KOLSE-358130 format. One record per residue (C-alpha): residue number from 1; residue in one letter; chain; x, y, z. Coordinates in steps of 0.1 Angstrom, whole numbers, always signed. Each point is the difference from the previous one (the first is absolute). Layout:
<tifis>
@i NUM aa a ch A x X y Y z Z
...
</tifis>
This chain:
<tifis>
@i 1 aa m ch A x -207 y -1168 z -1318
@i 2 aa k ch A x -22 y +17 z -27
@i 3 aa a ch A x -30 y -3 z +23
@i 4 aa a ch A x +18 y +17 z +28
@i 5 aa y ch A x +12 y +28 z -23
@i 6 aa s ch A x -36 y +5 z -12
@i 7 aa i ch A x -13 y +3 z +35
@i 8 aa f ch A x +27 y +26 z +7
@i 9 aa l ch A x -11 y +21 z -29
@i 10 aa v ch A x -37 y -3 z +10
@i 11 aa c ch A x +9 y +12 z +35
@i 12 aa i ch A x +19 y +30 z -14
@i 13 aa a ch A x -30 y +9 z -22
@i 14 aa l ch A x -25 y -4 z +28
@i 15 aa s ch A x +21 y +23 z +22
@i 16 aa f ch A x -3 y +28 z -26
@i 17 aa i ch A x -37 y -7 z -5
@i 18 aa q ch A x -6 y +1 z +37
@i 19 aa a ch A x +19 y +33 z +4
@i 20 aa k ch A x -26 y +27 z +0
@i 21 aa e ch A x +8 y +32 z -20
@i 22 aa i ch A x -7 y +31 z +21
@i 23 aa p ch A x +6 y +36 z -12
@i 24 aa v ch A x +17 y +21 z +27
@i 25 aa a ch A x +1 y +38 z +1
@i 26 aa s ch A x +32 y +14 z +13
@i 27 aa e ch A x +12 y +36 z +6
@i 28 aa i ch A x +34 y +16 z -3
@i 29 aa d ch A x +13 y +8 z +35
@i 30 aa a ch A x +35 y +13 z -8
@i 31 aa v ch A x +23 y +7 z -29
@i 32 aa t ch A x +38 y +4 z -2
@i 33 aa v ch A x +9 y +18 z -32
@i 34 aa f ch A x +35 y -4 z -14
@i 35 aa t ch A x +17 y +22 z -26
@i 36 aa q ch A x -12 y -27 z -24
@i 37 aa g ch A x -28 y -22 z +11
@i 38 aa a ch A x -20 y -4 z +32
@i 39 aa q ch A x -9 y -26 z +26
@i 40 aa l ch A x -37 y -3 z +9
@i 41 aa f ch A x -13 y -13 z +33
@i 42 aa r ch A x -36 y -13 z -1
@i 43 aa k ch A x -22 y -14 z +28
@i 44 aa a ch A x -33 y -19 z +0
@i 45 aa d ch A x -23 y -16 z +26
@i 46 aa i ch A x -24 y -28 z -7
@i 47 aa s ch A x -19 y -28 z +18
@i 48 aa l ch A x +7 y -35 z -13
@i 49 aa e ch A x -16 y -33 z +7
@i 50 aa k ch A x +18 y -33 z +4
@i 51 aa g ch A x +14 y -14 z -32
@i 52 aa e ch A x +21 y +10 z -30
@i 53 aa h ch A x -6 y +33 z -17
@i 54 aa l ch A x +14 y +19 z -30
@i 55 aa l ch A x +1 y +36 z +11
@i 56 aa i ch A x +0 y +25 z -29
@i 57 aa f ch A x +14 y +34 z +10
@i 58 aa e ch A x -15 y +19 z -29
@i 59 aa n ch A x +1 y +35 z -16
@i 60 aa l ch A x +37 y +3 z +2
@i 61 aa t ch A x +25 y +15 z -24
@i 62 aa t ch A x +13 y -20 z -29
@i 63 aa t ch A x +35 y +16 z +4
@i 64 aa f ch A x +11 y -19 z +31
@i 65 aa d ch A x +31 y -23 z -1
@i 66 aa p ch A x -13 y -36 z +6
@i 67 aa a ch A x +34 y -10 z +15
@i 68 aa s ch A x -4 y +26 z +27
@i 69 aa i ch A x -33 y -11 z +14
@i 70 aa r ch A x +0 y -9 z +37
@i 71 aa v ch A x -32 y -10 z +19
@i 72 aa g ch A x -3 y -4 z +38
@i 73 aa g ch A x -31 y -11 z +19
@i 74 aa t ch A x -12 y -4 z +36
@i 75 aa g ch A x -28 y -22 z +12
@i 76 aa s ch A x -6 y -38 z +0
@i 77 aa l ch A x +12 y -5 z -35
@i 78 aa t ch A x +30 y -12 z -21
@i 79 aa i ch A x +11 y +18 z -32
@i 80 aa l ch A x +5 y -28 z -25
@i 81 aa s ch A x +10 y +20 z -32
@i 82 aa v ch A x +1 y +35 z -14
@i 83 aa s ch A x -3 y +9 z -37
@i 84 aa s ch A x -11 y +29 z -22
@i 85 aa r ch A x -21 y +4 z -31
@i 86 aa t ch A x -15 y +27 z -22
@i 87 aa n ch A x -38 y +4 z -2
@i 88 aa y ch A x -8 y +12 z -35
@i 89 aa a ch A x -38 y -1 z +5
@i 90 aa a ch A x -3 y +22 z +30
@i 91 aa p ch A x -6 y +37 z -7
@i 92 aa p ch A x +25 y +23 z +18
@i 93 aa k ch A x -14 y +15 z +32
@i 94 aa q ch A x -5 y +37 z -3
@i 95 aa s ch A x +18 y +20 z +27
@i 96 aa e ch A x -20 y +25 z +20
@i 97 aa q ch A x +20 y +29 z -15
@i 98 aa i ch A x -9 y -11 z -36
@i 99 aa l ch A x -37 y -4 z +10
@i 100 aa a ch A x +1 y +35 z +15
@i 101 aa f ch A x +14 y +14 z -32
@i 102 aa q ch A x -27 y -18 z -20
@i 103 aa n ch A x -27 y +14 z +22
@i 104 aa q ch A x +15 y +35 z -3
@i 105 aa i ch A x +1 y -3 z -38
@i 106 aa e ch A x -37 y -11 z -1
@i 107 aa t ch A x -10 y +30 z +23
@i 108 aa v ch A x +20 y +26 z -21
@i 109 aa t ch A x -14 y -15 z -33
@i 110 aa g ch A x -36 y +5 z +14
@i 111 aa e ch A x +8 y +36 z +10
@i 112 aa i ch A x +13 y +8 z -35
@i 113 aa e ch A x -31 y -15 z -16
@i 114 aa n ch A x -22 y +22 z +23
@i 115 aa l ch A x +20 y +31 z -9
@i 116 aa q ch A x -3 y -8 z -37
@i 117 aa a ch A x -38 y -4 z +3
@i 118 aa l ch A x -2 y +34 z +18
@i 119 aa n ch A x +21 y +16 z -27
@i 120 aa s ch A x -24 y -14 z -26
@i 121 aa v ch A x -29 y +16 z +18
@i 122 aa y ch A x +17 y +33 z +0
@i 123 aa t ch A x +8 y -3 z -37
@i 124 aa e ch A x -36 y -6 z -9
@i 125 aa e ch A x -11 y +29 z +22
@i 126 aa e ch A x +25 y +23 z -18
@i 127 aa d ch A x -13 y -11 z -34
@i 128 aa l ch A x -36 y +6 z +11
@i 129 aa l ch A x +9 y +35 z +13
@i 130 aa l ch A x +17 y +9 z -33
@i 131 aa k ch A x -30 y -11 z -20
@i 132 aa n ch A x -23 y +21 z +23
@i 133 aa k ch A x +23 y +30 z -6
@i 134 aa q ch A x -5 y -4 z -38
@i 135 aa l ch A x -37 y -4 z +5
@i 136 aa a ch A x -3 y +31 z +21
@i 137 aa g ch A x +18 y +20 z -27
@i 138 aa t ch A x -26 y -9 z -26
@i 139 aa q ch A x -31 y +9 z +21
@i 140 aa t ch A x -18 y +32 z -8
@i 141 aa g ch A x -23 y +20 z +23
@i 142 aa l ch A x +23 y -3 z +30
@i 143 aa d ch A x +7 y +33 z +18
@i 144 aa v ch A x +35 y +11 z +10
@i 145 aa n ch A x -4 y -11 z +36
@i 146 aa q ch A x -10 y -35 z -9
@i 147 aa l ch A x +29 y -3 z -24
@i 148 aa k ch A x +24 y +13 z +27
@i 149 aa l ch A x -14 y -25 z +26
@i 150 aa a ch A x +4 y -29 z -25
@i 151 aa a ch A x +35 y +11 z -9
@i 152 aa d ch A x +11 y +3 z +36
@i 153 aa y ch A x -14 y -34 z +9
@i 154 aa l ch A x +17 y -17 z -29
@i 155 aa r ch A x +33 y +17 z +7
@i 156 aa t ch A x -1 y -8 z +37
@i 157 aa r ch A x -11 y -36 z -5
@i 158 aa l ch A x +25 y -6 z -29
@i 159 aa t ch A x +28 y +13 z +23
@i 160 aa e ch A x -10 y -23 z +28
@i 161 aa v ch A x -2 y -30 z -23
@i 162 aa k ch A x +33 y +6 z -17
@i 163 aa t ch A x +17 y +6 z +33
@i 164 aa k ch A x -14 y -33 z +14
@i 165 aa r ch A x +11 y -18 z -32
@i 166 aa l ch A x +35 y +13 z +5
@i 167 aa g ch A x +0 y -12 z +36
@i 168 aa v ch A x -13 y -34 z -9
@i 169 aa n ch A x +26 y -4 z -28
@i 170 aa r ch A x +27 y +9 z +25
@i 171 aa d ch A x -13 y -26 z +25
@i 172 aa i ch A x -1 y -27 z -28
@i 173 aa r ch A x +36 y +7 z -9
@i 174 aa k ch A x +10 y -3 z +37
@i 175 aa k ch A x -19 y -32 z +4
@i 176 aa q ch A x +15 y -14 z -32
@i 177 aa d ch A x +35 y +8 z +13
@i 178 aa e ch A x -9 y -17 z +33
@i 179 aa l ch A x -13 y -30 z -19
@i 180 aa n ch A x +31 y -3 z -22
@i 181 aa a ch A x +22 y +1 z +31
@i 182 aa l ch A x -20 y -27 z +17
@i 183 aa r ch A x +2 y -22 z -31
@i 184 aa n ch A x +38 y +5 z -2
@i 185 aa q ch A x +4 y -10 z +37
@i 186 aa l ch A x -22 y -30 z -5
@i 187 aa s ch A x +20 y -10 z -31
@i 188 aa q ch A x +32 y +2 z +20
@i 189 aa l ch A x -14 y -20 z +29
@i 190 aa s ch A x -14 y -26 z -23
@i 191 aa g ch A x +29 y -2 z -24
@i 192 aa a ch A x +19 y -26 z +19
@i 193 aa r ch A x -30 y -22 z +9
@i 194 aa g ch A x +0 y -33 z -17
@i 195 aa k ch A x -29 y -22 z -11
@i 196 aa t ch A x +12 y -29 z +21
@i 197 aa t ch A x +6 y -6 z +37
@i 198 aa g ch A x +25 y -20 z +19
@i 199 aa e ch A x -9 y -27 z +26
@i 200 aa i ch A x +19 y -19 z +26
@i 201 aa v ch A x -12 y -35 z +7
@i 202 aa v ch A x +7 y -14 z +34
@i 203 aa k ch A x -10 y -36 z +8
@i 204 aa v ch A x -6 y -6 z +37
@i 205 aa a ch A x -10 y -29 z +23
@i 206 aa v ch A x -22 y +10 z +29
@i 207 aa d ch A x +0 y -22 z +31
@i 208 aa k ch A x -32 y +15 z +14
@i 209 aa t ch A x -22 y +30 z -5
@i 210 aa t ch A x +23 y +30 z +5
@i 211 aa k ch A x +3 y +38 z -5
@i 212 aa a ch A x +31 y +3 z -22
@i 213 aa h ch A x +22 y +30 z -5
@i 214 aa f ch A x +23 y +2 z -31
@i 215 aa e ch A x +29 y +22 z -8
@i 216 aa i ch A x +12 y +1 z -36
@i 217 aa t ch A x +31 y +18 z -14
@i 218 aa y ch A x +13 y +3 z -35
@i 219 aa l ch A x +21 y +23 z -22
@i 220 aa v ch A x -14 y +20 z -29
@i 221 aa h ch A x +21 y +17 z -27
@i 222 aa a ch A x -23 y +28 z -11
@i 223 aa a ch A x +9 y +24 z +28
@i 224 aa s ch A x +28 y +24 z +10
@i 225 aa w ch A x +9 y +31 z +19
@i 226 aa t ch A x +24 y +29 z -5
@i 227 aa p ch A x +13 y +22 z +28
@i 228 aa y ch A x +0 y +38 z -2
@i 229 aa y ch A x +5 y +28 z +24
@i 230 aa d ch A x -10 y +36 z +8
@i 231 aa l ch A x +28 y +21 z +16
@i 232 aa r ch A x -13 y +31 z +16
@i 233 aa m ch A x +22 y +29 z +13
@i 234 aa n ch A x -17 y +25 z +23
@i 235 aa g ch A x +29 y +23 z +9
@i 236 aa i ch A x +38 y -3 z +3
@i 237 aa d ch A x -3 y -5 z +38
@i 238 aa k ch A x -23 y -30 z -2
@i 239 aa a ch A x +4 y -37 z -9
@i 240 aa i ch A x -11 y -13 z -34
@i 241 aa s ch A x -33 y -18 z +0
@i 242 aa l ch A x +4 y -33 z -19
@i 243 aa e ch A x -33 y -16 z -11
@i 244 aa y ch A x +2 y -36 z -11
@i 245 aa k ch A x -25 y -9 z -26
@i 246 aa a ch A x -7 y -28 z -24
@i 247 aa k ch A x -18 y -5 z -33
@i 248 aa v ch A x -17 y -35 z +2
@i 249 aa q ch A x -15 y -16 z -30
@i 250 aa q ch A x -17 y -34 z -5
@i 251 aa q ch A x -18 y -15 z -31
@i 252 aa t ch A x -10 y -34 z +14
@i 253 aa g ch A x -37 y +5 z -8
@i 254 aa v ch A x -10 y -1 z +37
@i 255 aa e ch A x -3 y +30 z +22
@i 256 aa w ch A x +20 y +1 z +33
@i 257 aa k ch A x -25 y +15 z +24
@i 258 aa d ch A x +10 y +13 z +34
@i 259 aa v ch A x +31 y -22 z +2
@i 260 aa q ch A x +30 y +2 z +23
@i 261 aa l ch A x +26 y +12 z -24
@i 262 aa t ch A x +38 y -6 z +2
@i 263 aa l ch A x +24 y +14 z -25
@i 264 aa s ch A x +32 y -19 z -4
@i 265 aa g ch A x +32 y +9 z -19
@i 266 aa g ch A x +5 y -37 z -9
@i 267 aa n ch A x -7 y -16 z -33
@i 268 aa p ch A x -9 y -37 z +2
@i 269 aa s ch A x +4 y -5 z -38
@i 270 aa q ch A x +38 y +6 z +3
@i 271 aa n ch A x +22 y -30 z +2
@i 272 aa g ch A x +12 y -3 z +36
@i 273 aa m ch A x +26 y -27 z -6
@i 274 aa l ch A x +37 y +8 z +3
@i 275 aa s ch A x +17 y -4 z -33
@i 276 aa t ch A x +30 y -24 z -3
@i 277 aa l ch A x +34 y +6 z -17
@i 278 aa t ch A x +16 y -25 z -23
@i 279 aa p ch A x +38 y -1 z -8
@i 280 aa w ch A x +11 y +27 z -24
@i 281 aa y ch A x +26 y -14 z -24
@i 282 aa i ch A x +24 y +20 z -21
@i 283 aa d ch A x +21 y -15 z -28
@i 284 aa f ch A x +20 y +9 z -31
@i 285 aa a ch A x -19 y +3 z -32
@i 286 aa r ch A x +10 y -20 z -30
@i 287 aa n ch A x +24 y +16 z -25
@i 288 aa d ch A x -25 y +0 z -29
@i 289 aa v ch A x -11 y +35 z +7
@i 290 aa n ch A x +2 y +26 z -28
@i 291 aa i ch A x +4 y +36 z +10
@i 292 aa r ch A x -13 y +25 z -24
@i 293 aa g ch A x +28 y +24 z -10
@i 294 aa g ch A x +26 y -27 z -9
@i 295 aa r ch A x +21 y +3 z +31
@i 296 aa g ch A x +0 y -38 z +7
@i 297 aa a ch A x -15 y -19 z +29
@i 298 aa t ch A x +0 y +13 z +35
@i 299 aa e ch A x -7 y -17 z +33
@i 300 aa s ch A x -37 y -1 z +8
@i 301 aa y ch A x -20 y -16 z +28
@i 302 aa y ch A x -34 y -16 z +3
@i 303 aa i ch A x -20 y +9 z +31
@i 304 aa d ch A x -34 y -18 z +4
@i 305 aa g ch A x +0 y -6 z -38
@i 306 aa a ch A x +6 y +37 z -9
@i 307 aa q ch A x +33 y +9 z -17
@i 308 aa m ch A x +19 y +29 z +16
@i 309 aa d ch A x +28 y +15 z -21
@i 310 aa e ch A x +25 y +21 z +19
@i 311 aa e ch A x +10 y +21 z -31
@i 312 aa l ch A x -28 y +2 z -24
@i 313 aa a ch A x -37 y +1 z +6
@i 314 aa e ch A x -10 y -13 z -35
@i 315 aa v ch A x +10 y -36 z -7
@i 316 aa q ch A x -11 y -26 z -25
@i 317 aa i ch A x -1 y -36 z +10
@i 318 aa s ch A x +9 y -24 z -28
@i 319 aa n ch A x -10 y -32 z +19
@i 320 aa e ch A x -37 y -2 z +4
@i 321 aa n ch A x +3 y -22 z +31
@i 322 aa y ch A x +16 y +29 z +18
@i 323 aa a ch A x -24 y +27 z -12
@i 324 aa a ch A x -3 y +28 z +26
@i 325 aa k ch A x -31 y -1 z +22
@i 326 aa p ch A x -16 y +29 z +19
@i 327 aa a ch A x +10 y +1 z +36
@i 328 aa k ch A x -27 y -12 z +24
@i 329 aa m ch A x -14 y +24 z +24
@i 330 aa k ch A x -14 y -10 z +34
@i 331 aa t ch A x -25 y +21 z +18
@i 332 aa t ch A x +8 y +6 z +37
@i 333 aa q ch A x -17 y +19 z +27
@i 334 aa s ch A x +14 y +27 z +21
@i 335 aa v ch A x +6 y -8 z +36
@i 336 aa v ch A x -14 y +33 z +10
@i 337 aa q ch A x -31 y -7 z -20
@i 338 aa e ch A x -5 y -33 z +16
@i 339 aa q ch A x +1 y +16 z +35
@i 340 aa l ch A x -25 y +26 z -10
@i 341 aa l ch A x -24 y -26 z -13
@i 342 aa n ch A x -7 y -11 z +36
@i 343 aa v ch A x -15 y +34 z +9
@i 344 aa s ch A x -38 y -2 z +5
@i 345 aa y ch A x -26 y +24 z +12
@i 346 aa q ch A x -32 y -11 z +17
@i 347 aa i ch A x -28 y +25 z -5
@i 348 aa s ch A x -18 y +8 z +32
@i 349 aa i ch A x -35 y +5 z -16
@i 350 aa p ch A x -19 y -23 z -23
@i 351 aa y ch A x +1 y +9 z -37
@i 352 aa s ch A x -22 y -9 z -30
@i 353 aa i ch A x +18 y -5 z -33
@i 354 aa s ch A x -21 y -4 z -31
@i 355 aa s ch A x +11 y -21 z -29
@i 356 aa s ch A x +9 y +26 z -25
@i 357 aa s ch A x +27 y +14 z -23
@i 358 aa l ch A x +1 y +30 z +23
@i 359 aa a ch A x +24 y +1 z +29
@i 360 aa q ch A x -13 y +10 z +34
@i 361 aa d ch A x +18 y +22 z +25
@i 362 aa v ch A x +8 y -15 z +34
@i 363 aa a ch A x +14 y +20 z +29
@i 364 aa i ch A x +27 y -18 z +19
@i 365 aa r ch A x +13 y +23 z +26
@i 366 aa t ch A x +16 y +35 z +6
@i 367 aa v ch A x +33 y +7 z +18
@i 368 aa d ch A x +19 y +31 z +8
@i 369 aa v ch A x +36 y -2 z -13
@i 370 aa p ch A x +27 y +24 z +14
@i 371 aa a ch A x +15 y +22 z -26
@i 372 aa t ch A x +23 y +30 z -3
@i 373 aa y ch A x -3 y +27 z -27
@i 374 aa e ch A x +26 y +19 z -20
@i 375 aa y ch A x +3 y +18 z -34
@i 376 aa r ch A x +21 y -14 z -28
@i 377 aa a ch A x +11 y +15 z -33
@i 378 aa n ch A x +20 y -16 z -29
@i 379 aa v ch A x +7 y +33 z -16
@i 380 aa k ch A x +17 y -12 z -31
@i 381 aa r ch A x -32 y -16 z -11
@i 382 aa d ch A x -26 y +23 z +17
@i 383 aa e ch A x +4 y +33 z +18
@i 384 aa t ch A x -28 y -9 z +24
@i 385 aa a ch A x -1 y -10 z +37
@i 386 aa f ch A x -22 y -31 z +7
@i 387 aa l ch A x -13 y -9 z +34
@i 388 aa v ch A x +11 y -35 z +9
@i 389 aa a ch A x -12 y -23 z +28
@i 390 aa k ch A x +24 y -26 z +14
@i 391 aa m ch A x -17 y -30 z +15
@i 392 aa y ch A x +21 y -21 z +23
@i 393 aa n ch A x -2 y -37 z +9
@i 394 aa w ch A x -30 y -5 z -23
@i 395 aa q ch A x +8 y -37 z -4
@i 396 aa e ch A x -15 y -5 z +35
@i 397 aa y ch A x -35 y +5 z -14
@i 398 aa s ch A x -1 y -31 z -22
@i 399 aa l ch A x -6 y +17 z -33
@i 400 aa l ch A x -3 y -17 z -34
@i 401 aa n ch A x +9 y +14 z -34
@i 402 aa g ch A x -27 y +24 z -12
@i 403 aa n ch A x -10 y +34 z -12
@i 404 aa a ch A x -3 y +28 z +25
@i 405 aa k ch A x -20 y +32 z -4
@i 406 aa l ch A x +15 y +31 z +16
@i 407 aa f ch A x -21 y +27 z +17
@i 408 aa n ch A x +14 y +32 z +15
@i 409 aa e ch A x -25 y +16 z +24
@i 410 aa g ch A x -29 y -15 z -19
@i 411 aa t ch A x +13 y +8 z -35
@i 412 aa y ch A x +9 y -28 z -23
@i 413 aa i ch A x +35 y +6 z -13
@i 414 aa g ch A x +10 y -32 z -18
@i 415 aa e ch A x +6 y -37 z +1
@i 416 aa v ch A x +31 y -21 z +7
@i 417 aa f ch A x +8 y -38 z +0
@i 418 aa l ch A x +11 y -15 z +32
@i 419 aa d ch A x +26 y -26 z -9
@i 420 aa v ch A x +5 y -16 z +34
@i 421 aa a ch A x +25 y -25 z -12
@i 422 aa n ch A x +25 y +25 z -13
@i 423 aa t ch A x -5 y +32 z +18
@i 424 aa a ch A x +26 y +12 z +26
@i 425 aa d ch A x -7 y +3 z +37
@i 426 aa t ch A x -12 y +35 z -4
@i 427 aa l ch A x -29 y +6 z -24
@i 428 aa l ch A x +1 y +34 z -18
@i 429 aa l ch A x -33 y +15 z -11
@i 430 aa s ch A x -1 y +31 z -22
@i 431 aa l ch A x -29 y +22 z +11
@i 432 aa g ch A x +1 y +26 z -27
@i 433 aa r ch A x +16 y +34 z -9
@i 434 aa d ch A x +3 y +30 z +22
@i 435 aa d ch A x +1 y +32 z -20
@i 436 aa k ch A x +8 y +21 z +31
@i 437 aa i ch A x +35 y -13 z -1
@i 438 aa v ch A x +17 y +17 z -30
@i 439 aa i ch A x +30 y -16 z -16
@i 440 aa k ch A x +20 y +13 z -29
@i 441 aa r ch A x +31 y -17 z -16
@i 442 aa e ch A x +22 y +19 z -24
@i 443 aa r ch A x +35 y +0 z -14
@i 444 aa e ch A x +27 y +23 z +13
@i 445 aa l ch A x +12 y +11 z -34
@i 446 aa d ch A x +31 y +19 z +13
@i 447 aa m ch A x +13 y -32 z +15
@i 448 aa n ch A x -6 y -22 z -31
@i 449 aa g ch A x +27 y -5 z -26
@i 450 aa t ch A x +19 y -22 z -24
@i 451 aa q ch A x +37 y -7 z +0
@i 452 aa f ch A x +24 y -19 z -23
@i 453 aa l ch A x +27 y -18 z +20
@i 454 aa g ch A x +24 y -17 z -25
@i 455 aa a ch A x -19 y -29 z -15
@i 456 aa n ch A x -29 y +5 z +23
@i 457 aa k ch A x -30 y +23 z +2
@i 458 aa k ch A x -15 y +11 z +33
@i 459 aa y ch A x -35 y +13 z +7
@i 460 aa t ch A x -8 y +18 z +33
@i 461 aa r ch A x -36 y +4 z +12
@i 462 aa y ch A x -14 y +18 z +31
@i 463 aa w ch A x -36 y +1 z +11
@i 464 aa k ch A x -19 y +22 z +26
@i 465 aa t ch A x -32 y -11 z +16
@i 466 aa s ch A x -21 y +26 z +19
@i 467 aa i ch A x -27 y -11 z +25
@i 468 aa r ch A x -26 y +21 z +17
@i 469 aa n ch A x -24 y -12 z +27
@i 470 aa n ch A x -33 y +20 z -3
@i 471 aa k ch A x -17 y -21 z +26
@i 472 aa k ch A x -9 y +11 z +35
@i 473 aa q ch A x +20 y -28 z +16
@i 474 aa s ch A x +35 y -14 z -2
@i 475 aa i ch A x +6 y -28 z -25
@i 476 aa r ch A x +25 y -28 z -4
@i 477 aa l ch A x +11 y -4 z -36
@i 478 aa v ch A x +21 y -28 z -15
@i 479 aa l ch A x +13 y +14 z -33
@i 480 aa t ch A x +18 y -22 z -25
@i 481 aa d ch A x +20 y +10 z -31
@i 482 aa q ch A x +25 y -20 z -20
@i 483 aa i ch A x +31 y +1 z -21
@i 484 aa p ch A x +8 y -25 z -29
@i 485 aa v ch A x +16 y -33 z +6
@i 486 aa s ch A x +26 y -14 z -24
@i 487 aa r ch A x +2 y -36 z -11
@i 488 aa q ch A x +30 y +6 z -23
@i 489 aa k ch A x +36 y +3 z +12
@i 490 aa d ch A x +7 y +27 z -25
@i 491 aa i ch A x -28 y +22 z +14
@i 492 aa s ch A x +6 y +14 z +35
@i 493 aa v ch A x -25 y +18 z +21
@i 494 aa k ch A x +11 y +20 z +30
@i 495 aa l ch A x -21 y +17 z +27
@i 496 aa e ch A x +16 y +35 z +3
@i 497 aa d ch A x -23 y +13 z +27
@i 498 aa a ch A x -26 y -19 z +20
@i 499 aa g ch A x -15 y +31 z +14
@i 500 aa g ch A x -7 y -16 z +34
@i 501 aa g ch A x -18 y -30 z -15
@i 502 aa v ch A x +8 y -36 z +7
@i 503 aa f ch A x +14 y -17 z -31
@i 504 aa q ch A x -9 y -35 z -10
@i 505 aa e ch A x +28 y -10 z -24
@i 506 aa q ch A x -15 y -31 z -16
@i 507 aa s ch A x -33 y +17 z -9
@i 508 aa g ch A x +13 y +36 z -4
@i 509 aa y ch A x -27 y +13 z +23
@i 510 aa l ch A x +5 y +31 z +22
@i 511 aa v ch A x -24 y +1 z +30
@i 512 aa w ch A x -7 y +30 z +23
@i 513 aa q ch A x -19 y -3 z +33
@i 514 aa l ch A x -15 y +35 z +6
@i 515 aa q ch A x -20 y +16 z +28
@i 516 aa i ch A x -17 y +31 z -13
@i 517 aa a ch A x -18 y +25 z +22
@i 518 aa p ch A x -32 y +19 z -11
@i 519 aa s ch A x +7 y +26 z -27
@i 520 aa e ch A x +37 y -11 z -1
@i 521 aa s ch A x +20 y -3 z -32
@i 522 aa k ch A x +30 y -21 z -7
@i 523 aa e ch A x +25 y -5 z -29
@i 524 aa l ch A x +20 y -31 z -8
@i 525 aa r ch A x +29 y -2 z -24
@i 526 aa f ch A x +19 y -29 z -14
@i 527 aa g ch A x +24 y -6 z -30
@i 528 aa y ch A x +16 y -28 z -19
@i 529 aa s ch A x +23 y -5 z -30
@i 530 aa v ch A x +1 y -26 z -28
@i 531 aa k ch A x +33 y -8 z -18
@i 532 aa h ch A x +3 y -22 z -32
@i 533 aa p ch A x +21 y -3 z -31
@i 534 aa k ch A x -5 y +30 z -22
@i 535 aa d ch A x -3 y -20 z -32
@i 536 aa q ch A x -32 y -17 z +14
@i 537 aa n ch A x -34 y +15 z +6
@i 538 aa v ch A x -17 y -5 z +34
@i 539 aa t ch A x -37 y +8 z +3
@i 540 aa f ch A x -17 y +4 z +34
@i 541 aa n ch A x -31 y +19 z +9
@i 542 aa d ch A x +6 y +22 z +30
</tifis>
């Protein structure tokens, strides 16, 4: 038995000895980037002779997830095993972008040295001219013309030398700024690069000499993307141009060069398992509960180990075995969020993404979204009309949460956050103020007053809002004002005059839908009263 076992071990050892280790260069063909993480697709071609081989797919990132590695191969071969390892000895392979920066830095450094040498020559010439000037001043026997010629020459040449020195110094400063910028970019590109490389080891058995093709996929964690948008308005009679964009970042230490890029709203690091519920028991608490304040025991309950008192929030437990515990919180995912995670965008052109702390912009697509425009004013807060765009059925465009920059006829006007999980069917975008619509809100003092009615006190308030359209075209204006809303039964608020506005009782809002012609003026009036006990003060800011 021992002899047979020894022979078995020898055979295993010989199989590893006979397996020839072959380095294999592979290239990244495609990448799917998630909101957190990315899936890489590599391919490689190699000719293999008959026998067993250990294929070392080298110069990979060290940030891949070993459990996610999948290897497929075609040819007269069988894949026996797949594993991964870290090569601490191999120097990291420099990307072409990093090599290009290094070459630029070397070139600019040489240019600065040449300029510094030229500046030194001009400095020595200036010193020599100044010494000759002093020498000419001490010479005797020179006539006036000779002195004039010498002075003119010195003045002309000194002017030329000083001007050239100033120009050289300016060039040195510009080149130094360029050098600093190149060094900063190189530092950012090299910051995420490690000193080690990852390797995937694939053991194969080849039946006969064959041309093998391998496809490898794995997940990496050091990558992500964030959606953002540009919303461009080019006139109130045109659709809104919605530009999908993404900021893609990866710090795997390996450049993704000319890859087929797909951006997915999914996140493979999230737990995809449905949570389970367990019975939720409720029972009476024991009677050894002391209530601070000396009113005796009250009925309390334990729910998941946490004591819930119906009368008092502050309790003291006298039995340590029943000490109150903090309630356990479970993290759940929104259904809407899970549906949105399935959205993905396949980019039509290849992209190169460097390993860097800097995010790279990627254009996804541009669509025209139908919209209508109107003016809105909330005059109690701001006596200004704002142009508002209303986008309809925007859910059809598979948006994800993200920031959106707003442009009105090419002018940047602000930024909003598109919360696609919580926004209503109609998306409102404020496009800025329009000073050609003049609004003034003021009290009508002759209509205001205070009355004492028995045990009550009554305030009456009336307001007038004037609107003038100084534009050359008609406008549609939605104007909103408000009256106070009472939450106390002893305080009553009554709308005395709606002034043609639509009253929303729960919120206290008054809304007017107005169509105003060019150069037309309109006035709106409304009034309300507040009644309360006269022995109590009521404060409200109207």
